[in-house]
C-alpha positions in Angstrom: 0.0 0.0 0.0 2.8 2.4 0.8 4.3 1.8 -2.6 1.0 2.8 -4.4 0.7 5.9 -2.2 4.3 6.9 -3.0 3.7 6.2 -6.7 0.6 8.4 -6.7 2.2 11.2 -4.9 5.2 11.1 -7.3 2.8 11.2 -10.2 1.0 14.2 -8.7 4.3 16.0 -8.1 5.5 15.5 -11.7 2.1 16.7 -13.0 2.3 19.9 -11.0 5.9 20.5 -12.2 4.9 20.7 -15.8 4.2 24.3 -16.8 1.5 24.0 -19.6 -1.8 22.5 -18.6 -2.0 20.4 -21.7 1.4 18.9 -21.0 0.3 18.2 -17.5 -2.4 15.9 -18.6 -0.1 14.2 -21.1 2.6 13.9 -18.4 0.3 12.4 -15.9 -0.8 9.7 -18.3 2.9 8.9 -19.2 4.0 8.7 -15.6 1.1 6.5 -14.6 2.1 4.0 -17.3 5.8 4.3 -16.5 5.4 3.6 -12.7 2.9 0.8 -13.1 3.9 -2.4 -11.2 3.6 -4.6 -14.3 4.8 -3.5 -17.8 1.5 -4.0 -19.6 -1.1 -3.5 -16.8 -3.5 -0.6 -16.3 -4.3 1.4 -13.3 -7.5 -0.5 -12.7 -5.6 -3.8 -12.6 -3.1 -2.3 -10.1 -6.0 -1.2 -7.8 -7.5 -4.7 -8.0 -4.2 -6.2 -7.0 -4.0 -3.8 -4.1 -7.5 -4.7 -2.9 -6.6 -8.4 -3.1 -3.4 -7.8 -1.0 -5.5 -6.0 1.6 -7.9 -8.9 1.9 -5.1 -11.4 2.2 -3.5 -9.4 5.0 -6.7 -9.5 7.0 -6.1 -13.2 7.7 -6.0 -13.2 11.5 -3.3 -15.8 11.9 -0.8 -13.8 9.8 -1.8 -10.6 11.5 -1.3 -12.2 14.9 2.1 -13.7 13.9 3.4 -10.4 12.5 2.2 -8.4 15.6 3.9 -11.0 18.0 7.1 -10.8 16.0 7.1 -7.0 16.1 6.0 -6.8 19.7 8.4 -9.3 21.3 11.4 -8.9 18.8 11.8 -12.6 18.4 14.7 -12.2 15.9 16.7 -10.2 18.4 16.0 -12.7 21.2 17.2 -15.5 18.9 20.4 -13.6 18.0 21.0 -12.8 21.7 20.6 -16.5 22.6 23.1 -17.5 20.0 25.6 -15.0 21.3 25.1 -16.2 24.9 25.6 -19.8 23.8 29.0 -19.1 22.3 29.9 -16.7 25.1 30.0 -19.4 27.7 31.5 -22.1 25.5 35.1 -23.3 26.2 37.7 -21.2 24.4 39.6 -23.0 21.7 42.6 -20.7 21.3 45.9 -21.6 22.8 49.1 -19.6 23.4 50.9 -21.5 20.6 54.6 -21.2 21.0 54.3 -22.0 24.7 51.4 -24.4 24.7 51.0 -27.2 22.2 47.7 -28.7 21.2 46.9 -32.4 21.4 48.5 -34.4 18.6 46.3 -36.8 16.6 47.4 -40.5 16.2 48.0 -39.9 12.5 50.7 -37.2 13.2 53.9 -38.2 11.4 56.4 -35.8 12.9 57.1 -32.3 14.0 58.5 -29.7 11.6 62.0 -29.0 13.1 65.6 -29.0 12.0 67.4 -32.1 13.2 71.0 -32.2 14.3 73.8 -34.7 14.1 75.2 -36.1 17.4 78.0 -33.6 17.0 75.6 -30.7 17.2 75.8 -29.7 13.6 72.5 -29.2 11.8 71.5 -31.8 9.2 71.1 -30.7 5.6 67.5 -30.5 4.4 68.5 -29.4 0.9 67.1 -26.0 1.2 69.8 -24.7 -1.2 70.5 -21.5 0.8 74.1 -22.3 1.1 74.3 -23.0 -2.6 72.8 -19.6 -3.3 75.7 -18.1 -1.5 78.4 -20.3 -3.1 76.9 -20.2 -6.6 78.1 -16.6 -7.1 81.6 -17.8 -7.4 80.7 -21.3 -8.8 82.3 -22.9 -5.8 79.8 -25.6 -4.9 76.5 -27.2 -5.9 74.1 -29.5 -4.2 72.7 -32.7 -5.6 70.6 -35.2 -3.6 72.0 -34.0 -0.3 75.6 -34.5 -1.3 77.9 -31.6 -1.7 80.0 -31.3 -4.9 82.8 -28.8 -4.9 84.5 -27.2 -7.9 87.9 -28.0 -6.4 90.0 -25.8 -8.8 87.8 -22.7 -8.3 87.6 -23.4 -4.6 91.4 -23.5 -4.2 91.8 -20.4 -6.3 89.3 -18.7 -4.0 91.2 -19.8 -0.9 94.4 -18.5 -2.4 92.7 -15.2 -3.2 91.4 -14.9 0.4 94.7 -15.8 1.9 96.9 -13.5 -0.2 95.0 -10.6 -1.6 93.0 -9.2 1.3 93.8 -6.9 4.2 95.1 -8.6 7.4 92.0 -7.7 9.4 89.6 -9.3 6.9 92.0 -12.2 6.1 91.6 -13.8 9.6 87.8 -14.2 9.2 88.1 -15.3 5.6 90.9 -17.8 6.5 88.5 -19.4 8.9 85.9 -19.8 6.2 88.4 -21.1 3.7 89.8 -23.6 6.2 86.2 -24.7 7.0 85.5 -25.3 3.3 88.7 -27.2 2.9 87.9 -29.3 5.9 84.5 -30.1 4.3 86.1 -31.2 1.1 88.7 -33.4 2.7 86.2 -35.2 4.9 
């Protein structure tokens, strides 16, 4: 009903805005046809539909149900009940790094870097060390076995030992000796 009243008031406003009286009548007819609820219906058919809707809304059970829903705000009460249900439930979050959750029986292992008995980390073939050594083509990694380009590695060690300043040489000597030890073992 509110839609029909709004439509009629809009039609009247448009008709008043037209300046010439002849155009007002033509404009009123055009706007009535344009704002009709169905594309090919007339105003009489719209009024009949409105009367039918009024009669259907007089069914006492639907009127009673709508008034109860409006009066007691049942949707809001349902939403509040759902909120309260989850408010008092047990919390499922844990303080992860310090608390660990229960492990399932299908758990295969923890993601962690393992170490050799000597304390050295095991290789997991992440290729980060190869990324550093590849610049000088000193080493490459294939199936967890190191392969060194011995000629280039020895020339790199010679360069480190002889061409750099004494302060840098000490640190680089340690790296070179470590690389040489890895090759020989």
